[in-house]
Every structure is written in C-alpha cells, then in structure tokens.
C-alpha positions in Angstrom: 66.7 15.3 155.9 69.6 14.7 153.0 66.4 15.0 150.4 64.8 18.2 152.2 68.2 19.7 152.7 68.7 19.5 148.8 65.0 21.1 148.1 66.2 24.2 150.7 69.7 24.6 149.2 67.5 24.6 145.6 64.6 27.1 146.4 67.7 29.3 148.1 68.9 29.6 144.7 66.3 30.6 142.8 65.2 32.9 145.3 68.7 34.7 145.3 68.8 34.2 141.7 65.3 36.4 141.5 66.0 38.4 144.9 69.1 39.4 142.4 66.8 39.9 139.2 65.3 42.0 141.0 67.5 44.0 142.5 69.2 44.5 138.9 65.4 45.8 137.1 64.9 48.5 139.7 68.8 49.5 139.5 67.8 49.4 135.8 64.8 51.7 136.5 66.2 54.0 139.2 68.7 54.5 136.1 66.0 55.0 133.5 64.6 57.4 135.6 66.8 59.7 136.9 70.5 58.8 135.1 69.4 58.5 131.5 66.3 60.5 131.5 66.8 63.2 129.6 69.0 61.0 126.9 65.4 58.6 126.7 63.6 62.0 126.6 65.6 63.5 123.7 65.5 60.1 121.9 61.9 60.2 122.2 61.3 63.5 120.3 63.2 62.3 117.3 60.8 59.6 117.3 58.1 61.9 118.1 59.0 65.1 115.8 62.4 65.2 112.5 63.7 68.7 112.0 64.5 68.8 108.4 67.3 71.1 107.3 65.9 73.7 104.4 69.2 75.2 103.1 69.3 78.6 102.1 70.6 79.4 98.2 74.1 80.5 97.9 73.9 84.3 96.0 75.6 84.6 92.3 78.8 86.8 91.9 78.2 88.7 89.4 81.3 91.7 87.1 81.1 95.1 87.3 78.0 95.1 84.1 75.5 92.5 86.1 77.2 89.5 84.0 76.8 86.1 86.9 80.0 85.1 86.8 79.4 82.0 89.9 76.0 80.9 90.5 74.7 78.3 92.0 72.6 75.4 89.8 70.4 72.7 91.0 71.5 69.3 90.0 69.7 66.3 91.8 70.9 62.9 92.8 67.6 60.1 92.1 67.0 57.4 95.4 64.4 54.9 96.1 62.1 54.0 98.5 61.6 50.3 98.1 59.4 50.0 100.5 57.7 52.9 100.0 53.5 52.1 101.6 51.9 52.7 98.3 54.4 50.3 96.5 52.8 46.5 96.7 54.6 43.6 95.7 52.1 43.9 92.3 53.0 47.4 91.3 56.2 46.3 91.4 56.6 43.5 89.6 54.1 44.4 86.9 56.4 47.7 86.2 59.7 47.3 87.2 61.0 45.6 83.8 59.9 48.7 82.3 61.6 51.0 84.8 64.5 49.0 84.1 64.7 49.4 80.1 63.6 53.4 81.2 67.1 53.7 83.4 69.0 51.9 81.1 68.0 54.1 78.2 68.6 57.5 80.4 71.7 56.6 81.6 73.3 54.9 79.2 76.1 52.8 80.8 74.3 49.3 81.6 71.3 46.9 80.3 68.0 46.6 81.5 68.7 43.5 83.1 71.7 45.3 85.2 68.9 47.2 86.7 66.2 44.9 87.8 68.5 43.1 89.5 69.7 45.5 90.8 65.9 47.0 92.8 65.0 43.7 93.5 68.0 42.7 95.7 67.6 46.2 97.4 63.9 45.4 98.1 64.5 41.9 99.3 67.1 43.4 101.2 64.6 46.0 103.4 66.7 49.2 102.1 64.5 52.6 102.1 66.8 54.7 100.8 68.6 53.2 97.8 70.6 55.3 95.1 69.6 54.3 91.6 72.4 56.1 90.5 75.7 57.8 91.3 75.6 60.3 88.9 74.0 63.8 89.2 71.3 65.1 87.0 70.2 68.4 85.6 66.3 69.7 86.3 65.7 69.2 82.7 66.6 65.5 83.3 64.6 65.4 86.4 61.3 66.0 85.0 62.4 63.5 82.0 62.7 61.1 84.8 59.5 62.1 86.9 57.5 60.2 83.8 58.8 56.9 84.0 56.9 53.8 85.7 56.5 53.5 89.2 58.5 56.7 89.5 55.9 58.3 88.0 53.3 57.3 91.1 55.3 59.9 93.6 57.0 59.3 96.2 54.7 57.1 99.1 53.2 55.0 96.0 56.1 54.9 94.1 59.5 55.2 96.5 61.2 58.0 93.8 63.2 59.9 95.7 64.9 63.1 94.0 67.7 64.5 96.1 68.3 67.9 95.7 72.3 69.6 95.8 73.4 72.8 94.6 76.7 73.2 92.7 78.6 76.2 92.3 79.3 77.0 88.3 81.3 79.8 86.6 79.7 80.9 83.2 82.4 82.2 81.4 85.1 78.8 82.6 88.4 80.0 83.3 87.7 83.7 83.4 89.0 85.2 86.8 88.5 81.2 88.0 91.1 82.2 90.8 90.0 85.5 92.0 86.4 84.2 92.5 87.0 81.2 93.9 85.3 78.0 94.4 83.4 76.5 97.4 84.7 72.7 99.1 82.6 69.8 98.2 78.4 70.1 97.5 77.7 71.5 100.1 79.9 74.0 101.2 79.2 76.0 104.1 82.7 78.0 103.8 84.7 79.2 100.4 87.7 77.9 100.3 89.7 80.6 98.1 89.3 83.9 96.3 85.9 86.1 96.7 84.0 82.9 97.5 86.1 82.7 100.5 86.2 86.2 101.4 82.9 87.0 101.3 81.5 83.6 102.5 78.2 85.6 105.2 76.8 87.7 101.9 76.9 85.0 100.1 76.1 81.7 101.9 72.8 82.7 103.0 71.0 81.8 106.4 69.7 77.5 105.9 65.7 77.5 108.0 64.0 74.6 109.5 60.8 72.7 108.8 59.7 70.6 111.9 57.5 67.4 111.2 55.5 65.1 114.2 54.4 61.9 113.9 50.6 61.8 114.6 49.2 58.1 114.1 51.8 56.7 112.2 52.2 59.0 109.5 54.3 62.3 109.1 52.6 65.7 109.6 54.5 68.7 109.1 54.7 71.4 112.3 56.3 74.7 111.5 58.3 75.5 109.2 61.4 78.5 109.0 61.9 79.7 106.1 65.5 80.0 104.3 67.1 83.6 104.2 68.7 83.2 100.4 72.1 84.6 100.4 73.2 88.2 98.9 74.7 88.7 95.7 78.0 90.4 95.3 78.7 92.5 92.3 82.4 92.4 91.8 84.0 95.3 90.0 86.1 92.3 87.0 84.8 93.4 83.8 84.1 89.9 82.1 84.9 91.3 78.7 88.3 92.8 79.7 89.1 89.3 81.6 88.6 88.0 78.1 91.1 90.1 76.5 94.0 90.0 79.3 93.4 86.3 79.5 93.9 85.5 75.9 97.1 87.9 75.1 98.8 87.0 78.5 98.1 83.1 76.8 99.1 83.7 73.9 102.6 84.9 75.4 103.1 82.0 77.8 102.7 80.0 75.2 105.2 81.5 72.5 108.2 81.5 75.2 106.8 78.7 77.4 107.0 80.0 80.0 106.7 78.8 83.6 103.4 81.0 84.7 102.2 84.6 83.8 99.7 87.1 85.7 98.5 90.0 84.0 96.2 92.6 85.9 94.1 95.5 84.9 92.7 98.7 87.6 91.2 101.4 87.9 93.9 104.2 88.7 91.2 107.0 90.5 89.6 104.0 92.1 91.8 101.0 92.7 89.2 99.2 91.0 90.5 95.7 89.7 88.8 95.4 86.3 90.6 92.0 85.1 93.4 89.8 87.3 94.8 86.9 85.4 96.8 84.0 86.7 97.8 81.5 84.4 100.1 78.0 85.0 101.8 75.6 83.1 99.9 72.2 83.3 101.5 70.2 80.6 103.8 71.8 77.5 101.1 74.2 75.8 98.9 74.3 77.8 97.9 76.8 80.6 95.1 76.6 83.4 93.5 79.9 85.7 92.6 77.9 88.4 95.7 76.5 90.2 97.2 79.6 92.6 96.8 83.6 92.8 100.3 85.0 92.0 99.3 88.3 91.6 98.2 88.4 95.0 99.9 85.6 96.5 104.0 85.7 94.9 106.0 87.7 96.8 109.5 87.5 94.8 112.3 90.0 93.7 110.8 92.5 91.6 114.1 93.7 90.0 113.8 97.1 87.8 110.3 97.9 88.2 111.6 98.7 92.1 113.6 101.4 91.0 110.6 103.9 90.6 110.9 103.9 94.2 114.6 104.2 94.4 114.2 107.2 92.5 111.3 108.8 94.2 113.6 108.6 97.4 116.8 110.3 95.5 114.6 112.9 94.1 112.2 113.5 97.5 115.6 113.8 99.3 117.3 116.8 97.2 119.9 114.3 96.5 119.6 114.3 92.6 118.2 116.2 89.2 117.4 114.8 86.8 119.9 116.2 84.5 122.6 115.1 86.7 125.5 113.1 85.4 125.9 109.4 86.6 129.1 107.4 85.4 128.4 103.8 84.9 131.9 102.8 83.4 131.8 99.9 80.5 128.5 98.1 82.2 130.7 96.2 85.3 130.9 97.8 88.4 132.2 96.5 92.4 130.4 96.9 95.7 132.2 94.8 98.1 133.4 91.4 96.9 130.4 91.5 94.3 130.4 92.7 90.5 126.8 94.5 89.8 126.4 94.3 85.7 124.7 96.0 83.3 122.6 94.6 80.7 124.1 96.6 77.7 127.7 95.0 76.4 130.1 97.6 77.1 127.8 99.8 79.6 126.5 103.2 78.7 129.5 105.3 80.0 128.7 108.6 81.2 125.0 109.1 81.2 122.0 111.6 82.8 120.2 110.3 86.3 117.0 110.6 83.6 118.9 108.3 80.8 119.8 105.9 83.2 116.2 105.2 84.5 114.7 105.0 80.7 117.9 102.2 79.9 117.3 100.8 83.3 120.6 101.0 84.3 121.3 98.4 87.0 125.5 100.8 87.6 123.4 104.4 87.3 120.6 103.6 89.6 122.8 101.7 92.3 125.6 104.4 92.4 122.9 106.7 92.7 121.4 105.4 96.0 125.1 104.1 97.6 127.0 107.3 97.0 124.3 109.4 98.9 122.9 106.8 101.8 125.4 104.4 102.4 126.5 106.5 105.3 122.8 107.0 106.1 120.9 104.0 104.8 118.1 104.0 107.5 117.3 107.0 104.9 116.5 105.3 101.7 114.6 102.9 103.2 111.9 105.3 106.1 111.8 107.2 102.1 110.2 103.3 101.0 108.5 102.7 104.5 106.6 106.0 103.8 105.9 105.4 100.6 103.7 102.2 102.0 105.8 99.5 100.4 107.0 97.7 103.4 103.2 97.3 104.7 101.0 94.4 102.2 97.6 95.9 101.0 95.2 94.5 103.7 92.4 93.2 100.8 89.7 90.3 101.8 90.9 88.0 99.5 93.0 85.3 101.7 96.7 84.4 101.0 98.3 87.6 99.7 101.9 87.7 100.6 104.2 90.3 102.7 105.9 92.4 101.0 109.7 92.5 102.9 111.6 95.5 102.6 114.8 94.6 104.6 116.5 97.6 107.4 119.2 98.2 108.6 120.2 96.2 111.5 118.5 93.0 110.2 120.1 90.5 110.6 121.0 89.8 106.4 122.4 93.3 105.8 125.4 93.9 104.3 127.7 96.4 102.7 125.8 95.2 99.2 122.1 95.3 100.3 121.8 99.4 99.5 123.0 99.0 95.9 120.7 96.0 95.1 118.1 96.5 97.0 118.3 99.7 95.0 117.3 98.3 91.6 114.9 95.0 93.0 116.8 92.3 94.7 116.7 92.0 98.3 112.8 92.6 98.3 110.1 90.9 97.6 106.5 92.5 96.9 103.9 90.8 95.1 102.4 92.1 91.5 99.3 93.8 93.0 101.9 95.3 95.9 104.1 96.5 92.5 100.4 97.7 91.0 99.4 99.6 93.7 102.6 101.7 93.5 102.5 102.7 90.2 99.0 103.2 90.4 99.6 105.6 92.9 101.8 107.6 90.5 98.9 107.7 88.0 96.5 108.7 90.5 98.3 111.8 91.5 100.0 110.7 94.1 97.4 109.3 95.8 97.3 105.9 96.4 94.3 103.7 96.6 93.8 99.7 98.3 92.4 97.3 95.2 89.0 97.6 95.2 86.9 93.4 94.5 83.7 94.7 95.4 81.6 97.5 94.7 77.9 96.6 95.8 76.3 94.0 97.3 72.4 93.2 96.2 69.5 91.3 96.7 66.6 91.1 94.6 67.5 93.7 92.2 68.4 96.1 95.6 71.6 97.4 96.2 71.7 97.0 100.1 75.4 98.4 99.7 78.2 100.3 98.0 81.5 100.2 98.4 83.8 103.6 98.0 87.6 103.8 97.8 89.9 103.1 100.7 92.8 105.2 100.7 96.4 103.7 101.9 98.4 107.1 101.5 97.1 110.5 100.7 100.4 111.0 98.7 103.4 109.2 98.6 105.7 111.8 97.5 105.7 115.8 96.4 103.5 116.7 93.6 107.6 117.7 92.3 108.8 114.6 92.5 105.2 113.3 91.2 105.5 115.5 87.9 109.7 114.7 87.4 109.0 110.6 87.7 105.5 110.5 85.4 108.5 112.4 82.9 110.5 109.5 83.0 108.4 106.9 83.5 106.3 108.6 79.8 110.3 107.8 78.5 111.2 105.0 79.3 108.4 103.8 76.4 109.3 107.2 73.9 113.2 106.8 74.0 113.6 103.8 76.6 114.0 100.2 77.1 110.0 100.1 76.0 109.8 102.0 72.5 108.2 98.7 71.2 105.1 99.3 72.9 105.0 103.1 71.4 103.0 103.6 69.4 101.0 107.1 67.8 97.8 106.8 69.3 97.7 107.0 72.4 101.0 107.7 75.2 102.0 104.6 77.6 104.0 105.7 80.4 105.4 102.6 83.3 109.1 100.2 83.4 110.0 97.4 82.4 111.1 94.5 84.8 113.9 92.2 84.1 115.0 90.0 87.1 116.4 86.5 87.8 115.8 84.0 90.3 116.6 83.4 93.3 117.0 79.7 93.7 117.1 79.8 98.0 121.0 79.3 99.2 121.9 77.7 95.6 121.8 81.7 94.5 120.2 82.7 91.0 121.2 79.2 89.3 119.6 76.6 89.0 120.2 73.3 87.4 118.6 74.7 84.1 121.2 77.8 84.1 119.7 81.3 85.5 115.9 82.1 85.1 114.1 85.4 85.1 111.0 87.2 85.4 110.1 88.9 83.1 107.4 92.6 83.5 106.1 95.2 82.7 104.0 97.6 84.3 102.5 101.5 83.5 99.2 103.2 83.2 97.5 104.5 79.8 96.8 107.2 78.8 100.0 109.3 79.9 98.7 112.5 80.6 95.7 111.5 81.8 96.0 108.0 83.2 92.4 106.1 83.7 93.8 102.3 83.7 97.2 100.8 85.3 98.2 97.3 84.3 101.0 95.0 85.1 102.2 92.1 83.0 104.7 89.6 85.0 106.1 86.6 83.2 107.8 83.5 85.0 110.5 81.5 83.5 110.4 82.4 79.9 111.9 80.2 77.8 113.5 80.4 74.8 116.5 82.9 75.4 113.8 86.1 75.2 113.9 86.9 78.7 113.4 90.9 78.4 111.1 92.8 80.5 110.1 94.7 77.1 109.7 91.9 74.4 108.0 89.1 76.6 105.4 91.2 79.0 105.6 94.8 77.4 103.9 92.9 74.6 101.0 91.3 76.6 101.0 95.0 78.0 100.3 96.4 74.6 97.7 94.3 73.6 95.7 95.0 76.8 96.0 98.7 76.2 95.2 98.3 72.3 92.5 96.7 73.3 90.8 98.6 76.5 91.4 101.9 74.2 90.0 100.7 71.6 86.2 99.5 73.2 86.6 102.5 75.6 88.3 105.4 73.5 85.3 108.4 73.6 86.5 107.9 77.6 89.8 107.7 76.8 90.9 111.6 76.2 94.4 111.6 74.3 95.6 115.4 76.0 93.1 116.5 78.9 90.0 114.6 80.5 86.5 117.3 79.9 85.6 118.8 83.3 82.3 118.9 84.4 80.0 121.7 83.3 79.7 124.0 85.6 78.0 127.4 85.8 79.6 130.3 83.9 81.5 127.6 81.1 80.7 127.2 77.7 79.0 123.6 76.7 80.8 121.0 75.9 79.5 118.7 73.1 80.7 115.0 71.9 83.8 114.6 69.8 82.7 114.9 65.3 84.1 116.8 62.8 86.0 119.5 62.6 84.3 121.2 59.8 80.5 120.2 61.3 81.7 120.8 64.8 82.8 124.3 63.6 79.8 125.3 61.7 77.6 125.0 65.1 79.6 126.6 67.4 79.3 129.6 65.2 75.9 129.6 65.1 75.9 129.6 68.5 77.9 132.6 69.0 80.5 130.8 71.2 84.1 131.7 71.0 86.5 128.7 70.0 89.9 128.3 70.7 92.7 126.7 68.1 90.1 127.1 65.3 93.3 126.1 63.2 93.8 122.6 64.0 93.6 120.2 60.8 92.6 117.5 62.1 89.1 115.9 60.6 88.2 114.4 63.9 87.9 116.9 67.3 86.7 116.7 70.8 86.0 119.5 72.6 86.9 121.1 76.3 84.6 123.7 78.4 86.3 126.9 79.5 85.5 129.7 81.8 85.6 131.9 78.5 85.2 129.5 75.2 85.3 126.0 73.7 88.6 125.0 72.8 88.8 122.8 70.0 91.7 119.7 70.4 92.7 116.5 67.6 91.0 113.6 68.6 93.1 110.2 66.9 90.9 107.4 66.2 92.3 103.5 66.5 93.9 102.9 63.2 95.2 99.2 63.4 92.1 98.2 65.3 88.2 97.8 64.9 87.4 100.9 67.0 83.9 101.1 68.9 81.0 102.9 67.4 78.3 102.1 69.4 75.9 105.2 69.6 77.2 107.2 67.1 74.9 108.4 64.1 75.3 106.8 60.9 77.3 109.5 59.1 79.7 109.7 61.8 80.5 105.9 62.4 81.0 105.1 58.7 83.7 107.9 59.0 85.7 106.6 61.5 85.2 102.6 60.3 86.4 103.9 56.6 88.7 106.0 57.7 90.2 102.6 59.6 90.2 100.8 55.9 87.3 99.4 56.7 84.0 98.7 54.0 81.0 99.1 56.3 77.2 98.3 55.0 74.5 99.9 57.3 71.1 98.2 58.9 68.8 100.3 60.6 68.4 103.5 61.5 68.9 105.6 64.2 72.0 105.2 66.8 74.4 102.1 66.2 73.8 99.2 69.0 75.6 96.7 67.1 78.4 95.8 64.9 79.9 92.3 62.9 83.1 92.7 63.9 84.6 92.9 67.4 86.1 96.1 68.5 90.0 95.7 69.5 90.1 93.6 66.8 93.1 94.2 64.4 91.7 95.9 61.0 92.4 93.6 57.4 91.3 96.5 54.7 89.0 96.6 53.0 87.2 93.8 55.8 83.3 94.5 55.6 81.6 95.4 58.3 77.7 95.7 59.4 76.6 98.0 61.6 73.1 97.5 63.2 70.9 100.9 63.9 67.5 101.4 65.9 
C-alpha cells in the first residue's frame, strides 16, 4: 500500500509539472499572438526587408561672385566584412600578407605584421563590419585602395566596404569662417553657428530611402526614393574684400597686442555685408577667426561713436545750431558726484557745437544734451527710440546682442545717466548695430537691415532673390541729415581723424575711445583701465557707396585712441576697396542713368581725347576749362559736364577692361614701368590692384 501511494504521489508531481508547463506554454502563445503580435511582426519585417537612408548632398555657400566659400567634400573610412560569402579561407590566407603590406605602405603608421594580426583576429572573432583604419581617406585615395589584394574582389567576394561621409570644408580657410559657420559632427542635420545654421533648411535638402527585401537568402532592391540635394546659398560676401579686411585688421591687432577685433564692410544702398571679420587672440601674436562673432553678438558701451545720435536728437528738436558755442572749460566738469573729463589736456575752452563734435569733446556734447533735456530726459530718449537704436536688427544669424538704451524710470537710471548716455556710456550696442545706424546717415536717412544672402540657387538656376529690407525709411529730417554728414566729414578733415585724410577721395566718420566696464568693479581691472578703440564711417563722403566699422578691444602698448588703432585699419580697407573699384566710386556726383532728353556720357579718359569726341559730335560741354588730365563725364539735360577724375597715387590702380593706351597712362602716372602682352583690352595685371606702389616697379598687363 505504501508503495502504491509513493507511485501515485510521484505521478501527481509529474502530472502537475506537465500541467503547469502546458499552462505556461498556452500563456506564452496567447501573449505572443495577442499582446506582442505587432512587436514580432515589425521584427519579422526587419528580417525580410531593410530601409537604408540615402543622405542628401548639402548645398554650397557661395560669395557674391559665385566662388565656393563652404562646400561638402566626400571622404571615406574602410571597413571589411571578414565573413563575406565569397571570401573563402583559401582567398583570405593566400592574399592576407599582400594586403597587409599594401595597408602598411598606404597608412604608414604600422608594420605589415600589425595589419595581418588585426585582420586574422577579427576574422577569428567573426566580425562582419571591421574598421580597417580610423583615418578618413579622400575619393582619390579610395580609388587606390580599391585595387589592393582581396579588396579588388569587391564587397561580396572580398569584403571591401567603404563608408561614405560628407565633410564641410572652407576652401578659403579662416576667411569669414565665423560668419559662414560650421556643423556639429560628421553627419549633422543642423548648422551650429552662422549662415550654416540660419539657412540650414535651405542647405540640407531631403534624405532618400532605399528599401531592400530578402528573397531566397539574398537582399534585392525593391524600391528607392531618391534624395533631394540641398540648395546653394549665394551670399553678399566678397571673398577678396574679406581678405583685405582680415589682413588689415590682423596687422593692427598684432601691432597693439589687442584681445580681439572686428571689421565690417557694408554696401550703403542695400545693406549688403561685403566683409565681416572677427579675430580673437588665441596666444601672443596669433589671432583666429573661428571663436566668437563679436560683430553680431557683443553689445558693449560704444563711447564716442554714439555722439552722432545725441547730436541728431538735439538738431531735430531745434535745441542747438552748429554755430552755437559751448563752454568746455579746462577739460573737467562735474555732474553731481562724478567728474567728466576731456581727453585733451587743459580742455578746449569755448568752442562751437561743430568743433565739439569734430574734436569729440565729452564735456561739450554732454552739456548740450544735459542743459537741454535735464528737465525732460524722456524727450531725448524718445528721439533715440524713434531712430530705432533700441531695437535688435532681427538678422537671421543667431546670437545678436540686444541693444540697451535706458529709459527714465528704469531702476538703474540716475542723475548722471543722461550726460553719460550722451557720450556713449550706460548704453550698449553691437558693432553691426552701430554700423547700421551710420549706414542710414550715408543712405540719405534710410535704415536698411544688414543683408547676408542675396539669392538661393540650384543647378545653376536662381530660385529666389532677396531684396533690401527697410527698417526705418527716415531716421531724421533732410536738414539734420545734411548737417550731420558735414560734421562727419569734418571729423576727418579737421578733427580727431585727420590721420586718415587723403587727397584722392573723402572719408566721413567718427572716432570712438571707450573704457571697458568691469561690472561692479567699475572701469578699472587688475591691469588698469582697458579701452575699446573704434572708427565708423562711409566713403566717398559726398556719394557714399560703402560704410565700414572697425572695433579693436583692449589694445595694449599704451596706444588706444580710435583714430590711431581703428582708423588706420579703416583707411587701409577703404584704400583697397577704392583701388579695386574706383571706376564705380565717383569723386563728386554719380552719373545719372541715361533717359530720354539727356545727352550721352562716356567712360573716364583723357581731357584732350574726350574734348575732341564731343566737339566732333557737336555736343555742348560744361567745364571745358578744367586742367585735370583725366576726367569723367556726367550727362545733363542740356549738356555734358566734365569733372576731374583723380586716380590712386599710392596704390596700384585696377586697369582691367581698359585699352592699352589708357592703362599705360594710368599706371605710369603712378610711377610704374609698364610692359604689354597681347592686344585688345586688359584682362589681367601682374600686380594686384590696391597694393602699395614702389616707384619704378615693373608691371605687366595682359590684353585679349
């Protein structure tokens, strides 16, 4: 009986075990069929089909002349499927030595034995996607590696797998690098900074998809959606002018051992940015472009360049005339508990409003504003707001610093805010915001938004063009505009920037020398007071085509005034721009477009030859008595007007497009010895325009 019970007990355990097992199996089947059905269906699809992303080619960024300033360059890394179907043990073992020798010679970092051991180990471990070497190779190098032993058998028989990458390159190195921008990582979907980020949706395109299906053990392409490549961005930048601006600023930063510097060149009428330089000191004597976009992002106290806004406000409200006098005393004046000083030792005494601006008298400008607005400071600030100085420019490049123009009633407003604000302290603006303001003065009062992109293209076809955007149609009255333009010319002719005056073309602008604020510690740091030197203006003064700002932060060597540190760079940039395009830069008045009823005009030439032509055509001519050898013409309604046309003397002029006779005359007039090659018009010259002239230097002009 006991034995029977034992047997039944054991059978019960077995039945119970199998019963539980059946229940578990049933539960798993129900779970698989009902609760996890979708999960395993998706898993099955991945085993039966596979989607491969086909990345779109990113569009190029071009300068205004179509030169590529940012482009995608293909690169590759080499992988190897060491268990590819056709890679038999016989093939691998018989050719591994030859492959290892080729890899060692190509990469030059390890002996052949290293590569042989590495590949044998990877094959033994069953690796199907083994990285042969971490270095990326070019397309040309890829063609060479494809012919190596084993690799030449291809993917299925040799396991050769090149992985494609797109790398963003700047063909012109550091030129405009911060403005152009860069990307995150190797396969970034978005730009990190600059134009790459601002126009990422235009540049990146749309990825495609290739669907592969597994049939009878092999992968067969079933469907493919091709990628749509990104579009090209045509910028307003001119890479040649960018080079001029960067080299000029670089030399001055190195000379004065400054911390960083900015130079921006803008086209007056459109606001098109032709050059934007941001140089930062990485170590003594070495400056890099790709650090921070100070031109757009750094809002600081501008100092004396802000005095233009103060004068505009006072003139608009009829508070002063340029001939009025202001007593600046001995160069020190107290506002409550603070003393304001002029840079001129001993002060200027009694001077006119015009002189106060041209000499950049802190006391003169501050007394004009304080005396006239102390009872109603809101009126003064409202004038600044009406110009638009309190508003960001709204450019597409991210990171614009916000301007700060205090308003009466702000917690930080005090009794000394008004006089200090009038001379550019207790306010903040970026270099680009200041330049946009000055550009409006040059542009007959019309303030336009800085423009970085002029068109979008694809496959050589223009898809979209951008027009200038007006931020303020009139920053002040025409009468005030005429007065302040005369003041800006006076700064260069008689004031603080006489060192950049020249006899070829006229510059209008304003110097600025501001102390750098150190937060709660005031303006004095561990190494004493530091300064920002700046110069902003436009040229030619009577018919402006370009505006420019140069800002140098923390110059050393005890030289920090705006005219010496920043003005010198401005003049050098302006000279090169003028030399490269002086045919476009009229000295007095631009030539009007020919309309019905107007006499025709001609290009500039010698006085005698043009006089003969107009005499033969029986055209009435004005100013026939001018003595200048070279002249230009202006079409009037009832006559043709002759004007002197001075040519660059200290720099090599641009003679491209001229006939041989005129080109020789222009170049010899500068002291150069000219050799001619070919016939026709000048297409090239051996010495670039804008470089300094060495008397007696030989220059070859090539004609076609």
